[in-house]
Backbone bond lengths (Angstrom), bond angles and torsions (degrees), N, CA, C in turn:
res aa  C-N    CA-C-N  psi(-1)  N-CA   C-N-CA  omega(-1)  CA-C   N-CA-C  phi
1 M - - - 1.461 - - 1.524 110.11 -
2 L 1.319 116.35 130.06 1.452 121.13 176.60 1.525 110.57 -92.90
3 K 1.320 115.83 146.87 1.460 121.96 174.39 1.524 108.79 -112.81
4 V 1.333 115.14 158.54 1.457 121.06 -179.48 1.520 109.47 -128.55
5 A 1.327 115.86 127.81 1.470 121.87 172.02 1.524 107.60 -109.95
6 R 1.325 116.20 132.34 1.461 120.93 179.92 1.526 109.85 -109.45
7 F 1.329 115.42 134.59 1.461 122.44 175.58 1.525 108.02 -119.53
8 G 1.326 116.67 127.11 1.454 121.01 175.98 1.517 109.51 -97.77
9 F 1.331 117.00 117.28 1.453 121.16 -175.58 1.532 111.26 -111.82
10 Y 1.312 114.00 164.56 1.465 122.48 -167.41 1.523 113.62 -62.73
11 M 1.314 117.25 -47.06 1.457 119.04 -171.07 1.525 111.77 -65.27
12 F 1.313 116.60 106.80 1.466 124.36 178.92 1.535 112.42 59.03
13 G 1.322 117.37 23.16 1.459 119.99 179.30 1.520 112.75 61.83
14 I 1.316 115.95 41.23 1.461 120.72 -175.45 1.527 111.72 -71.30
15 N 1.320 116.13 139.06 1.461 121.84 170.61 1.521 109.06 -94.98
16 T 1.317 116.01 118.01 1.459 122.03 171.36 1.520 107.48 -102.62
17 Y 1.324 116.58 136.17 1.463 120.86 -177.35 1.528 111.19 -116.23
18 V 1.333 114.97 142.29 1.465 121.58 166.83 1.526 106.41 -114.27
19 V 1.310 115.94 115.98 1.466 122.08 176.69 1.525 106.86 -102.97
20 Y 1.337 116.18 125.92 1.465 117.58 -172.04 1.522 112.36 -146.70
21 D 1.322 113.77 154.90 1.459 122.37 174.05 1.526 107.27 -97.36
22 P 1.329 118.97 110.52 1.463 120.81 -175.27 1.522 113.63 -68.65
23 E 1.326 117.15 -16.61 1.460 120.37 179.12 1.530 111.34 -89.43
24 E 1.319 116.51 -50.52 1.460 120.16 -177.84 1.526 112.84 -88.08
25 K 1.350 116.53 -9.86 1.473 122.81 171.61 1.524 114.41 68.40
26 E 1.321 117.95 21.30 1.457 120.18 173.39 1.518 109.43 -93.15
27 A 1.343 115.95 150.20 1.462 119.81 -174.86 1.522 111.39 -145.65
28 A 1.322 114.93 151.95 1.460 122.78 171.00 1.518 108.37 -119.31
29 I 1.329 116.51 133.75 1.459 122.00 172.07 1.518 106.96 -98.04
30 I 1.320 115.91 125.31 1.464 121.28 -174.59 1.520 109.54 -117.78
31 D 1.327 116.29 123.07 1.469 124.13 178.04 1.525 112.55 58.25
32 P 1.333 117.97 65.90 1.467 119.70 -178.66 1.529 111.96 -71.24
33 G 1.330 115.58 110.82 1.456 120.95 -175.10 1.514 114.02 -110.46
34 M 1.315 117.66 26.17 1.460 120.63 -177.95 1.527 110.43 -73.16
35 S 1.333 116.01 134.26 1.467 120.13 178.10 1.524 112.51 -136.04
36 R 1.323 117.68 -1.47 1.468 122.78 179.35 1.522 108.74 -128.30
37 K 1.336 116.10 152.60 1.454 120.44 -175.90 1.518 112.25 -55.45
38 Q 1.339 117.31 -42.83 1.456 119.39 -177.45 1.529 111.67 -65.79
39 E 1.336 116.69 -24.81 1.454 119.56 178.16 1.529 111.06 -76.05
40 F 1.328 116.04 -43.03 1.468 119.18 174.33 1.533 110.24 -59.64
41 D 1.339 115.75 -42.64 1.462 120.28 -179.27 1.526 111.30 -63.12
42 A 1.329 116.86 -41.20 1.465 120.58 -178.06 1.518 111.36 -62.38
43 L 1.324 116.85 -44.49 1.460 120.13 179.62 1.524 110.90 -66.87
44 E 1.323 116.00 -45.31 1.457 120.22 -178.43 1.527 111.17 -62.05
45 K 1.334 117.34 -42.26 1.466 120.56 -179.59 1.518 111.80 -66.09
46 F 1.339 117.16 -35.64 1.465 119.82 177.18 1.529 110.22 -63.72
47 I 1.325 116.48 -46.71 1.462 120.53 179.51 1.526 110.49 -58.64
48 E 1.323 116.08 -43.89 1.467 120.61 -179.77 1.528 111.29 -67.37
49 R 1.324 116.90 -44.94 1.467 120.67 -176.81 1.530 111.63 -62.03
50 E 1.327 116.28 -38.25 1.463 119.91 -178.90 1.526 112.34 -85.33
51 G 1.327 117.08 -4.86 1.457 120.74 179.40 1.513 113.25 66.35
52 L 1.329 116.74 38.09 1.459 120.91 -172.61 1.524 112.31 -91.94
53 K 1.316 115.25 149.55 1.461 122.88 169.95 1.522 107.12 -107.09
54 V 1.327 117.02 117.79 1.466 121.11 179.71 1.524 108.46 -76.96
55 T 1.324 115.92 118.40 1.460 121.28 -178.19 1.518 112.91 -111.52
56 H 1.340 117.53 -11.83 1.464 120.70 -179.08 1.522 110.75 -143.92
57 L 1.314 115.50 143.67 1.462 124.30 168.85 1.521 106.12 -124.36
58 I 1.327 116.36 111.77 1.466 121.04 -171.81 1.525 109.78 -121.61
59 N 1.313 115.78 136.34 1.465 121.14 172.54 1.517 109.87 -111.36
60 T 1.330 116.16 128.95 1.464 118.84 171.58 1.519 110.18 -69.06
61 H 1.328 117.24 -28.98 1.458 124.01 171.84 1.520 107.55 -166.63
62 L 1.331 116.87 173.94 1.456 119.41 -170.68 1.528 113.22 -113.86
63 H 1.319 117.54 36.80 1.458 119.36 165.42 1.524 108.51 -70.23
64 I 1.319 116.19 152.68 1.464 120.72 -167.95 1.523 113.59 -59.11
65 D 1.337 118.07 -37.35 1.458 118.95 -176.95 1.522 111.64 -67.03
66 H 1.309 117.57 -24.82 1.462 121.69 179.96 1.524 113.14 -92.70
67 A 1.331 116.74 -12.88 1.462 119.35 -171.84 1.521 113.91 -128.58
68 I 1.324 118.21 3.86 1.460 120.15 -172.85 1.531 112.86 -62.19
69 A 1.340 117.45 -27.24 1.464 120.16 -179.10 1.528 112.88 -106.02
70 D 1.324 117.03 15.01 1.468 119.83 -179.90 1.525 112.27 -56.00
71 N 1.316 116.64 -49.59 1.462 119.27 -174.46 1.523 112.07 -66.70
72 W 1.335 117.02 -30.18 1.467 120.43 175.17 1.525 110.38 -66.37
73 V 1.332 116.84 -47.81 1.465 120.30 -179.99 1.526 110.39 -62.98
74 K 1.321 115.86 -41.95 1.463 120.51 179.60 1.522 111.24 -58.43
75 A 1.337 116.10 -45.54 1.462 120.56 -179.37 1.523 111.94 -72.78
76 K 1.320 116.73 -40.48 1.467 121.51 -175.69 1.526 111.71 -66.63
77 Y 1.328 116.78 -43.39 1.460 120.33 -171.60 1.533 113.34 -111.72
78 G 1.319 117.30 -0.87 1.457 120.42 174.86 1.517 114.00 65.98
79 V 1.339 115.99 39.60 1.464 120.56 -178.92 1.532 109.93 -119.10
80 P 1.332 117.69 149.29 1.458 120.99 179.65 1.531 111.47 -78.88
81 V 1.312 115.77 156.05 1.465 121.61 174.10 1.524 108.15 -79.08
82 E 1.334 115.96 124.74 1.461 121.79 179.11 1.521 109.01 -113.89
83 A 1.327 116.59 122.93 1.459 122.12 179.36 1.520 108.26 -161.80
84 H 1.321 115.88 169.93 1.464 120.28 178.94 1.524 109.93 -75.12
85 A 1.331 116.61 138.36 1.462 121.13 -176.76 1.523 113.18 -61.08
86 D 1.323 118.28 -25.12 1.461 120.38 -178.36 1.524 112.86 -68.55
87 D 1.334 117.10 -11.22 1.469 120.65 176.70 1.523 112.46 -101.06
88 A 1.313 118.02 10.34 1.462 120.79 -178.15 1.526 111.53 -57.79
89 M 1.322 116.66 -39.07 1.458 120.44 -179.63 1.526 111.35 -60.94
90 L 1.333 117.59 -38.67 1.459 120.74 178.40 1.521 110.93 -65.30
91 G 1.316 116.68 -39.22 1.454 120.10 178.26 1.514 112.26 -64.04
92 E 1.313 116.00 -34.80 1.463 120.14 179.06 1.525 111.56 -70.56
93 R 1.318 117.48 -19.12 1.463 121.99 -172.94 1.529 113.04 -114.04
94 I 1.320 116.45 34.10 1.463 119.96 179.15 1.528 110.92 -58.65
95 K 1.327 117.66 -43.20 1.460 120.64 -179.76 1.522 111.57 -62.32
96 Q 1.317 117.01 -43.03 1.463 120.42 178.68 1.522 111.45 -66.00
97 Q 1.337 116.54 -37.00 1.461 119.68 176.13 1.526 110.51 -62.46
98 A 1.326 116.22 -41.68 1.461 120.24 179.21 1.521 110.58 -60.17
99 Q 1.320 116.75 -44.46 1.453 120.50 179.76 1.527 111.20 -63.93
100 M 1.323 117.22 -37.33 1.458 121.57 179.60 1.524 111.60 -60.97
101 F 1.341 116.17 -37.41 1.457 120.58 -176.54 1.524 112.93 -99.77
102 G 1.331 117.01 3.14 1.460 120.47 176.53 1.503 114.30 69.82
103 V 1.339 116.99 34.01 1.458 120.94 178.41 1.519 109.16 -120.68
104 Q 1.318 115.59 162.77 1.461 120.77 -179.91 1.520 110.21 -95.80
105 A 1.297 114.71 139.11 1.469 120.49 176.09 1.514 108.39 -150.56
106 E 1.325 115.77 151.06 1.451 119.95 176.26 1.529 109.83 -62.01
107 D 1.320 115.01 145.76 1.458 120.33 179.90 1.530 109.46 -79.61
108 V 1.328 115.47 58.99 1.457 122.25 -178.44 1.521 108.63 -131.70
109 A 1.310 115.74 125.18 1.460 119.55 179.37 1.527 110.30 -74.06
110 V 1.314 115.84 159.21 1.458 122.45 172.37 1.521 107.61 -102.43
111 E 1.311 115.32 118.86 1.466 121.21 -178.08 1.522 109.63 -103.46
112 I 1.318 115.87 133.25 1.464 120.48 177.26 1.528 108.48 -78.02
113 D 1.321 116.08 118.36 1.463 121.54 179.54 1.519 112.13 -90.39
114 R 1.311 116.43 -31.89 1.464 120.92 -177.79 1.527 108.38 -133.05
115 P 1.333 117.60 96.62 1.465 119.61 -179.05 1.529 111.58 -65.89
116 L 1.324 114.81 138.45 1.464 121.78 177.39 1.522 109.55 -107.92
117 K 1.325 115.18 153.48 1.460 119.77 178.64 1.524 109.60 -143.36
118 E 1.309 115.38 167.16 1.457 122.69 178.45 1.525 110.82 -49.41
119 G 1.336 115.55 129.19 1.455 120.74 174.98 1.510 115.37 90.49
120 D 1.330 118.72 -10.27 1.469 120.07 177.42 1.528 110.67 -60.24
121 I 1.315 116.33 145.55 1.458 122.83 177.73 1.524 108.55 -112.03
122 I 1.336 116.12 124.85 1.460 122.46 178.92 1.522 108.31 -105.94
123 K 1.319 116.83 117.53 1.455 121.97 -177.99 1.525 110.40 -87.07
124 I 1.327 116.38 130.95 1.459 122.81 174.44 1.529 106.62 -130.45
125 G 1.313 116.54 100.28 1.456 118.63 -173.48 1.517 110.04 59.28
126 S 1.328 115.92 -128.97 1.461 120.65 179.95 1.524 112.55 -87.42
127 G 1.336 117.19 -3.12 1.457 121.04 -179.05 1.510 111.94 -104.29
128 E 1.332 115.11 175.83 1.451 118.82 -179.83 1.522 111.38 -152.67
129 L 1.329 114.62 150.51 1.456 123.50 174.72 1.524 108.33 -115.66
130 K 1.314 116.45 135.03 1.461 121.68 177.42 1.518 109.52 -101.00
131 V 1.321 116.80 132.44 1.455 122.16 -179.56 1.531 109.83 -80.97
132 V 1.334 115.51 126.75 1.464 122.53 176.42 1.522 107.28 -121.16
133 H 1.322 117.52 118.27 1.468 121.81 -178.76 1.530 108.70 -81.61
134 V 1.337 115.81 116.69 1.473 121.91 -178.31 1.529 107.61 -127.16
135 P 1.336 117.69 76.05 1.462 120.48 -176.83 1.526 112.29 -73.48
136 G 1.329 114.90 163.06 1.457 120.69 177.65 1.512 111.76 136.97
137 H 1.338 116.80 -48.81 1.467 119.53 171.88 1.522 108.68 -71.00
138 S 1.307 116.01 -42.37 1.460 123.70 167.69 1.520 105.88 -142.18
139 P 1.340 117.93 162.00 1.464 118.93 -177.72 1.528 113.59 -60.39
140 G 1.333 116.33 -33.85 1.462 119.81 -175.63 1.515 115.11 -106.73
141 S 1.314 117.53 20.26 1.468 119.34 -179.76 1.524 111.02 -58.83
142 I 1.324 115.80 131.80 1.461 120.45 176.51 1.524 109.66 -126.61
143 C 1.324 115.03 158.28 1.459 122.78 170.83 1.519 107.54 -118.09
144 L 1.324 116.03 157.22 1.462 122.44 -175.60 1.523 108.34 -123.58
145 Y 1.326 115.68 110.41 1.467 121.92 -170.83 1.522 111.01 -106.48
146 D 1.329 115.18 125.39 1.457 122.81 173.62 1.524 107.44 -108.13
147 E 1.313 116.16 96.83 1.464 120.76 -177.75 1.524 111.49 -65.15
148 A 1.339 117.07 -40.34 1.461 120.88 -175.87 1.517 111.95 -64.07
149 D 1.325 117.11 -37.40 1.458 120.68 -177.39 1.523 112.92 -103.43
150 S 1.308 116.66 2.87 1.464 123.91 171.07 1.528 113.62 60.57
151 F 1.352 115.50 51.77 1.460 118.98 171.42 1.516 109.56 -144.02
152 V 1.328 115.40 157.58 1.452 121.65 176.50 1.526 108.58 -138.42
153 I 1.322 116.47 128.02 1.467 122.49 175.79 1.518 106.81 -93.18
154 V 1.328 116.39 118.44 1.465 120.20 -166.11 1.521 114.54 -110.81
155 G 1.333 118.56 3.93 1.456 118.33 -177.38 1.517 110.70 58.29
156 D 1.337 116.74 -132.30 1.462 120.77 -179.75 1.521 112.66 -105.87
157 A 1.339 116.69 21.88 1.461 119.40 178.04 1.523 111.41 -73.10
158 L 1.326 116.61 -45.36 1.464 121.92 -171.70 1.515 109.75 -137.52
159 F 1.337 115.13 138.15 1.457 121.76 177.57 1.527 109.51 -129.80
160 Q 1.321 114.92 169.49 1.455 119.83 174.15 1.524 108.74 -63.51
161 G 1.310 116.56 109.51 1.454 122.15 178.49 1.507 115.10 74.74
162 S 1.321 118.52 13.64 1.462 120.19 -177.21 1.526 109.83 -156.57
163 I 1.335 115.27 -179.51 1.459 121.73 175.29 1.528 107.81 -135.26
164 G 1.316 117.17 172.81 1.455 121.31 -178.67 1.520 112.44 -68.43
165 R 1.325 116.20 151.61 1.459 120.58 176.64 1.521 108.93 -69.51
166 T 1.321 115.97 150.92 1.465 120.57 -177.14 1.520 111.91 -128.03
167 D 1.343 116.38 18.14 1.460 120.44 -179.04 1.525 112.88 -96.25
168 L 1.319 117.86 5.56 1.460 121.68 176.18 1.531 109.47 -91.87
169 P 1.347 118.29 162.56 1.468 120.30 -178.36 1.525 112.31 -52.64
170 G 1.326 115.19 128.87 1.460 120.85 179.92 1.507 114.67 88.09
171 G 1.345 117.57 -2.91 1.453 120.74 179.78 1.520 112.27 -76.64
172 N 1.343 115.67 151.99 1.465 120.75 -179.78 1.525 108.22 -153.65
173 H 1.326 116.27 108.43 1.467 121.12 -173.34 1.528 111.95 -61.63
174 R 1.318 117.84 -49.75 1.462 120.44 -176.91 1.524 110.72 -62.50
175 Q 1.315 115.71 -40.91 1.465 120.41 179.06 1.521 111.06 -61.70
176 L 1.339 116.46 -41.79 1.459 120.06 -179.20 1.517 111.44 -65.95
177 V 1.324 117.06 -47.46 1.464 120.19 -179.61 1.524 110.61 -60.03
178 D 1.332 116.81 -45.12 1.465 120.00 179.77 1.527 111.59 -62.26
179 A 1.345 116.73 -41.82 1.463 119.99 -178.94 1.525 111.39 -65.99
180 I 1.345 116.81 -40.96 1.464 119.89 177.87 1.524 110.36 -61.36
181 K 1.332 116.33 -47.10 1.465 120.03 -177.90 1.522 111.88 -64.05
182 N 1.328 116.65 -40.39 1.456 120.43 -172.96 1.531 113.79 -85.53
183 K 1.351 116.56 -25.19 1.459 118.25 -172.68 1.528 114.56 -118.25
184 L 1.329 117.27 -23.48 1.465 119.59 -179.78 1.521 111.82 -106.23
185 L 1.309 118.26 -47.37 1.471 119.70 -177.46 1.521 112.56 -69.00
186 T 1.321 117.42 -9.70 1.461 121.33 175.44 1.533 112.08 -85.31
187 L 1.342 117.36 -7.38 1.462 120.49 175.91 1.529 109.76 -72.61
188 P 1.329 118.74 160.85 1.465 120.71 177.96 1.528 111.41 -53.72
189 K 1.325 116.30 140.51 1.459 120.76 -173.18 1.522 113.31 -63.29
190 E 1.308 117.56 -24.53 1.469 119.94 -179.63 1.530 112.46 -81.24
191 T 1.321 117.85 -4.72 1.465 121.10 -178.14 1.526 110.74 -60.20
192 M 1.332 116.79 127.38 1.462 121.56 177.90 1.523 109.44 -76.38
193 V 1.324 115.26 132.58 1.457 122.08 179.85 1.527 108.73 -104.26
194 L 1.333 116.57 117.65 1.454 123.06 -179.48 1.519 107.99 -108.57
195 S 1.321 116.12 109.38 1.458 122.00 -171.77 1.521 112.18 -94.75
196 G 1.330 115.04 167.06 1.449 121.17 179.91 1.513 114.32 -73.75
197 H 1.325 117.00 -16.48 1.458 123.06 176.79 1.523 107.45 -146.88
198 G 1.322 116.75 148.49 1.453 120.19 175.12 1.513 114.10 80.14
199 D 1.339 114.60 -167.44 1.457 121.78 -172.68 1.522 112.33 -85.74
200 A 1.309 114.50 163.75 1.460 121.08 176.40 1.526 110.41 -73.18
201 T 1.307 114.91 159.28 1.459 121.36 175.37 1.529 107.23 -144.85
202 T 1.322 117.95 -164.89 1.460 121.52 176.23 1.524 109.16 -131.81
203 I 1.310 115.23 158.37 1.457 119.84 176.01 1.530 110.15 -59.24
204 G 1.333 117.35 -41.99 1.456 120.51 -179.04 1.513 112.75 -61.24
205 R 1.322 116.77 -42.61 1.464 120.47 179.89 1.526 110.88 -63.12
206 E 1.319 116.87 -43.42 1.466 119.08 -178.75 1.524 111.27 -72.65
207 W 1.303 117.39 -34.79 1.464 121.56 176.68 1.523 110.61 -61.35
208 E 1.324 116.41 -37.47 1.463 120.55 -175.46 1.531 113.57 -85.69
209 S 1.361 117.56 -31.20 1.474 117.46 -166.98 1.521 116.47 -133.94
210 N 1.328 119.04 -1.87 1.469 118.67 -177.84 1.529 109.43 -72.01
211 P 1.336 118.54 115.98 1.472 119.92 -174.09 1.523 114.10 -66.81
212 Y 1.325 117.92 -18.03 1.460 120.51 -179.46 1.532 112.70 -83.33
213 L 1.325 115.90 -6.94 1.465 119.83 -172.67 1.516 112.97 -118.03
214 V 1.328 116.94 11.12 1.471 119.77 179.68 1.524 110.66 -78.53
């Protein structure tokens, strides 16, 4: 059984997740959005307190709020950046993204070391996450589905009562809606949806009441 720890960080209220096997002590850091010392400290102390070995660094997509601390995690824990290849351009333009949103970031691009694609299985201890490609918010947006533990980490594809914005470079509203309907709303209704911002929801709740998906 995998467990999930959620950290809410300052930049755009980003949710960073640590998915870990409490028995085998392996962990994945997903969408590291730390931008302040106390945020780096909080994540590092959690990893140390739980005695975890970080084996994966995964991005649901490469917008700056989800990837600003990628290079720190990569250097700190010696793990490659895993993301969909269709977001490589966004990773190369971290500095430009920072300027667009009026935030400071190191002039260092985020390079995808291990490209992910639809159907890939990521092993974390005895558990696993399945990669689901849900483009539209960004070309390479992915979700990470744990069927055994009934949760899906969706990045900025789907939110409680809403969906991801599609007015940023590479966004496509129709593509996003179709991908959500065909790849996420087909999951069991009790599946917990863990979004990149805001509170958790369920597939059933969004299937029944999300106004963007009617």
